[in-house]
N, C-alpha and C positions, 0 to 999 in steps of 0.2 A: 316875224313873230317876236314877242318879248323875250328878254333875257331869261334863261332858266326854264324856257318851255320847248325843250328838245322833243323830238318825236317820242323818244322813250319815256320821258316825264309825262307827255300827254296820254300815253297808253296807261300809265299808272294812275293818273288822275281820273281817267274815264273808268278804270276798273273800281277805283274807290267810290266814285259817284254812283255807279251801278250798284254796288253792294249797299250804299246808304239809302238809295231810292227803293231797293228791294225789301228792306227791313219792315216787317209788319204788313206787307201787301200780299194779296192772294194772287193766284195765277192769272185771273181775268184782269186785274189791275195791271200786273206785269206785262201782259200781252198788249194792253192799250198804251202803256208807257213805251214799250219797244216800238210799236207802230208809230207813235208820235214822233219819237226821236229819229226813227228811220226816215220819215217824211221831211223832218227838219233838216237832217243832213243832206238829203237829196236836193232840196230846195237851195241850200247854201252852196252846194257844188254847182248847180245850174247858174246861181247868181255870180259865182267866181268865174265862170266861163265868159260871162258877159261884161265883167268888170275890166276897165281899161288897165292895161299893164304899163310899166315904165316905158317911156318912149313911144307909146301909142295912144292916140286920142280916142274918146268914146265913140266918135262917129266912123272910125275905120272898120 
C-alpha cells in the first residue's frame, strides 16, 4: 500500500468518507449505499484471493 496509508489512517479515511456520504441522505439511501459498499468490499476480497502473490504465478 502507498506511503501514509497505514491501517489506522484507512480507518480514519473510511469514517470521514462515510460521514461525508451520509450528509443529506435519508435512511433508505444510506441502506442502499451500505449494501453497495458491502458487496464491493466482498468482491474485492474475493478478487484478492485469486490474485497472484509474489513468487507465485497466476496458474498455480
